[in-house]
LUMLO-265726 format. One record per residue: residue in three letters; x, y, z of N, C-alpha, C, CB in turn; chain; residue number from 1. Coordinates in Angstrom, 2 decimals, always signed. Glycine has a CB too. Layout:
BEGIN
{'ALA' {X Y Z} {X Y Z} {X Y Z} {X Y Z} 'A' NUM} ...
# end
This chain:
BEGIN
{'MET' {+0.95 -1.21 +0.13} {-0.11 -0.17 +0.13} {+0.99 +0.95 -0.63} {-0.84 +0.29 +1.90} 'A' 1} {'LYS' {+0.66 +2.06 -0.94} {+1.81 +3.69 -1.12} {+1.03 +4.09 -0.39} {+2.16 +4.80 -2.62} 'A' 2} {'ASN' {+1.59 +4.84 +0.76} {+1.65 +6.07 +1.32} {+1.79 +7.64 +0.92} {+2.41 +5.87 +1.91} 'A' 3} {'ALA' {+0.89 +8.62 +1.42} {+1.37 +9.67 +0.92} {+2.61 +10.85 +1.81} {+0.07 +10.24 +0.59} 'A' 4} {'TYR' {+3.45 +11.12 +1.22} {+4.19 +11.66 +1.75} {+4.48 +13.25 +1.33} {+5.08 +10.84 +1.67} 'A' 5} {'VAL' {+4.74 +14.68 +1.81} {+5.13 +15.90 +1.39} {+5.95 +16.22 +1.39} {+4.84 +16.61 +1.65} 'A' 6} {'ILE' {+7.48 +16.38 +0.86} {+8.60 +16.79 +0.65} {+9.06 +17.85 +0.17} {+8.97 +16.19 +0.20} 'A' 7} {'LYS' {+9.28 +18.36 +1.28} {+9.47 +20.31 +1.47} {+11.23 +20.47 +1.66} {+8.41 +21.16 +3.45} 'A' 8} {'GLU' {+11.70 +21.30 +0.42} {+12.89 +22.00 +0.77} {+12.94 +23.58 +1.12} {+13.72 +21.77 -0.30} 'A' 9} {'VAL' {+13.87 +23.14 +2.24} {+13.25 +24.36 +2.84} {+14.69 +25.64 +3.62} {+12.02 +23.58 +4.25} 'A' 10} {'GLN' {+14.76 +26.67 +4.02} {+16.03 +27.07 +4.78} {+16.38 +26.42 +5.68} {+16.07 +28.15 +5.29} 'A' 11} {'ASN' {+15.56 +26.41 +6.93} {+16.20 +26.23 +7.84} {+15.06 +24.57 +8.41} {+16.35 +27.84 +8.78} 'A' 12} {'ILE' {+15.00 +24.35 +9.44} {+13.72 +22.94 +9.91} {+12.75 +24.09 +10.17} {+14.06 +21.57 +11.68} 'A' 13} {'ASN' {+12.95 +25.77 +10.84} {+11.61 +26.13 +11.52} {+10.96 +26.80 +10.20} {+11.73 +27.25 +13.01} 'A' 14} {'SER' {+11.94 +27.02 +9.10} {+11.50 +26.80 +7.98} {+9.91 +26.26 +6.94} {+12.33 +26.19 +7.97} 'A' 15} {'ASP' {+8.70 +27.25 +6.62} {+7.97 +26.34 +6.33} {+7.60 +26.80 +4.59} {+6.76 +26.24 +7.50} 'A' 16} {'ARG' {+7.29 +26.03 +3.91} {+6.94 +26.07 +2.49} {+5.64 +25.39 +1.88} {+8.02 +25.50 +1.85} 'A' 17} {'GLU' {+5.13 +25.38 +0.54} {+4.90 +24.61 -0.33} {+5.48 +23.55 -0.78} {+4.81 +25.10 -0.99} 'A' 18} {'GLY' {+5.05 +22.18 -0.50} {+5.76 +20.71 -0.36} {+5.50 +20.46 -1.68} {+5.16 +19.48 +0.76} 'A' 19} {'VAL' {+6.16 +19.42 -2.06} {+5.39 +18.31 -3.11} {+4.96 +17.37 -2.63} {+6.06 +17.72 -4.11} 'A' 20} {'THR' {+3.62 +16.72 -3.02} {+2.97 +14.90 -2.50} {+3.70 +14.14 -3.74} {+0.67 +14.52 -2.59} 'A' 21} {'ILE' {+3.77 +13.11 -3.19} {+4.71 +12.03 -3.54} {+3.61 +10.51 -3.16} {+6.39 +12.22 -2.42} 'A' 22} {'ARG' {+3.25 +9.98 -4.30} {+2.99 +8.43 -3.14} {+4.16 +7.65 -3.30} {+1.53 +7.22 -3.57} 'A' 23} {'SER' {+4.88 +7.16 -2.08} {+5.48 +5.57 -2.01} {+5.23 +4.74 -1.21} {+6.65 +5.41 -1.89} 'A' 24} {'ASN' {+6.01 +3.62 -1.18} {+6.02 +2.51 -0.56} {+6.49 +2.49 +0.54} {+6.47 +1.71 -1.11} 'A' 25} {'SER' {+7.21 +3.64 +1.31} {+7.28 +3.21 +2.87} {+8.49 +5.10 +3.06} {+8.43 +0.84 +3.28} 'A' 26} {'LEU' {+8.51 +4.84 +4.03} {+9.34 +6.06 +4.50} {+10.72 +6.64 +3.51} {+9.92 +5.59 +6.01} 'A' 27} {'SER' {+11.05 +5.06 +4.00} {+12.81 +5.02 +3.26} {+12.54 +5.19 +1.83} {+13.86 +3.31 +3.45} 'A' 28} {'CYS' {+11.75 +4.99 +1.23} {+11.26 +5.19 -0.85} {+11.33 +6.87 -0.44} {+8.86 +4.37 -1.76} 'A' 29} {'ALA' {+10.59 +7.35 +0.04} {+10.37 +8.71 +0.58} {+11.51 +9.72 +0.20} {+10.24 +8.61 +2.13} 'A' 30} {'LYS' {+12.15 +9.34 +1.06} {+13.58 +9.89 +2.06} {+14.82 +10.06 +0.61} {+14.28 +8.18 +3.67} 'A' 31} {'ARG' {+14.84 +8.39 +0.52} {+15.45 +8.69 -1.33} {+14.96 +9.73 -2.22} {+15.12 +7.45 -2.35} 'A' 32} {'THR' {+13.54 +9.20 -2.75} {+12.49 +10.58 -3.71} {+13.49 +11.74 -3.31} {+10.39 +11.06 -2.95} 'A' 33} {'ALA' {+13.03 +12.61 -2.13} {+13.40 +13.74 -1.24} {+15.37 +14.61 -1.55} {+13.20 +12.82 +0.54} 'A' 34} {'SER' {+16.32 +12.87 -1.39} {+17.63 +13.17 -1.65} {+17.76 +13.60 -3.04} {+18.48 +12.07 -1.35} 'A' 35} {'ARG' {+17.12 +12.81 -4.15} {+17.44 +12.63 -5.17} {+16.76 +14.07 -6.07} {+17.03 +11.18 -5.45} 'A' 36} {'ASN' {+15.89 +14.79 -5.92} {+15.18 +15.40 -6.64} {+15.85 +16.87 -5.35} {+13.33 +14.69 -6.90} 'A' 37} {'GLN' {+16.76 +16.95 -4.82} {+16.89 +18.32 -4.16} {+17.86 +19.32 -4.86} {+17.38 +18.12 -2.72} 'A' 38} {'SER' {+16.97 +20.24 -5.35} {+17.98 +21.37 -6.11} {+18.33 +21.94 -5.72} {+17.86 +22.07 -6.85} 'A' 39} {'PHE' {+18.88 +22.50 -4.55} {+19.89 +23.60 -3.88} {+20.67 +22.86 -2.87} {+19.11 +24.91 -3.10} 'A' 40} {'GLN' {+21.92 +23.37 -3.37} {+22.92 +22.54 -1.68} {+22.54 +23.54 -0.49} {+25.27 +22.60 -1.75} 'A' 41} {'GLY' {+23.05 +22.99 +0.63} {+23.05 +23.62 +1.92} {+21.00 +24.28 +2.30} {+24.51 +25.17 +1.69} 'A' 42} {'THR' {+20.58 +23.41 +1.84} {+19.10 +23.48 +2.44} {+18.81 +22.19 +3.06} {+17.93 +23.78 +1.32} 'A' 43} {'THR' {+17.20 +22.38 +4.31} {+17.07 +21.03 +5.31} {+15.85 +20.59 +4.32} {+16.62 +21.28 +7.35} 'A' 44} {'LEU' {+15.72 +19.64 +3.99} {+14.61 +18.52 +3.24} {+14.06 +18.41 +4.77} {+15.32 +16.72 +2.27} 'A' 45} {'LYS' {+12.44 +18.09 +4.39} {+11.31 +18.03 +5.50} {+10.31 +16.91 +4.93} {+10.48 +19.62 +5.74} 'A' 46} {'ILE' {+10.35 +15.61 +5.77} {+9.27 +14.45 +4.92} {+7.69 +15.30 +6.30} {+10.04 +11.68 +5.30} 'A' 47} {'GLU' {+6.47 +15.13 +5.62} {+5.72 +15.15 +6.58} {+4.50 +14.88 +5.97} {+5.80 +16.27 +7.31} 'A' 48} {'THR' {+3.54 +14.58 +6.55} {+2.12 +13.82 +6.07} {+1.86 +14.60 +5.55} {+1.02 +13.34 +6.84} 'A' 49} {'GLU' {+0.37 +14.31 +4.66} {-0.35 +14.97 +4.09} {-1.43 +16.58 +5.17} {-1.14 +13.66 +3.44} 'A' 50} {'ASN' {-1.51 +15.63 +6.55} {-1.85 +17.03 +7.60} {-0.95 +18.06 +8.28} {-2.47 +16.59 +8.77} 'A' 51} {'GLY' {+0.20 +17.64 +7.69} {+1.19 +18.57 +8.37} {+2.12 +17.72 +9.31} {+0.42 +19.74 +9.24} 'A' 52} {'ALA' {+2.20 +16.46 +10.31} {+2.92 +16.42 +10.46} {+4.71 +15.87 +10.82} {+2.33 +16.69 +10.54} 'A' 53} {'LEU' {+5.18 +16.33 +11.13} {+6.90 +15.43 +10.53} {+7.23 +14.50 +10.47} {+8.00 +15.49 +10.98} 'A' 54} {'LEU' {+7.47 +13.67 +9.96} {+7.95 +12.50 +9.72} {+9.67 +12.16 +10.37} {+7.78 +12.43 +8.15} 'A' 55} {'ALA' {+10.42 +13.08 +9.21} {+11.71 +13.43 +9.09} {+12.06 +14.47 +8.28} {+12.33 +12.48 +8.74} 'A' 56} {'TYR' {+14.14 +14.38 +9.04} {+13.98 +16.19 +8.09} {+15.90 +15.36 +7.46} {+13.97 +18.79 +9.84} 'A' 57} {'LYS' {+16.27 +16.59 +7.37} {+17.96 +16.37 +6.66} {+18.45 +16.99 +6.42} {+18.37 +15.88 +5.70} 'A' 58} {'GLU' {+19.55 +17.98 +7.31} {+19.58 +19.01 +7.70} {+21.20 +18.79 +6.70} {+19.26 +19.32 +9.42} 'A' 59} {'PRO' {+21.59 +20.25 +6.21} {+22.05 +20.11 +5.38} {+24.00 +19.20 +5.86} {+21.75 +21.60 +4.72} 'A' 60} {'ASP' {+24.61 +18.53 +4.93} {+25.82 +17.42 +5.00} {+25.51 +16.27 +6.87} {+27.84 +18.74 +5.04} 'A' 61} {'LYS' {+24.51 +16.47 +6.99} {+24.14 +15.28 +8.32} {+23.65 +14.13 +7.45} {+22.71 +15.78 +9.64} 'A' 62} {'LYS' {+23.00 +13.17 +8.08} {+22.22 +11.72 +7.90} {+20.79 +12.51 +8.27} {+22.78 +10.15 +9.15} 'A' 63} {'TRP' {+19.55 +11.94 +7.39} {+18.52 +11.82 +7.83} {+18.49 +11.70 +9.55} {+18.05 +10.78 +7.08} 'A' 64} {'VAL' {+17.42 +12.05 +9.73} {+16.51 +12.53 +11.22} {+14.84 +11.83 +11.53} {+16.20 +14.47 +11.05} 'A' 65} {'GLU' {+14.90 +10.44 +11.85} {+13.36 +10.30 +12.04} {+12.83 +10.58 +13.42} {+12.93 +8.89 +11.69} 'A' 66} {'ILE' {+11.56 +11.68 +13.26} {+10.40 +11.27 +13.89} {+9.02 +10.92 +14.77} {+10.57 +11.14 +13.86} 'A' 67} {'LEU' {+10.03 +10.35 +15.26} {+8.66 +9.07 +15.90} {+7.46 +9.69 +16.90} {+9.50 +7.66 +17.11} 'A' 68} 
# end
């Protein structure tokens, strides 16, 4: 079953902007998609649910952090 995830590329973890909704089998697949589609260096990637709950984020030059 595919879940909907919203991927956002922002200046820092506290920033917010419109994201891109994708359907993926798992959070791991969504993280790979977000990393591959990152447009700018030095930005933070956030993955949220459709209702806005933060699932994971990746700050520049660091690993993904999952929010449980």
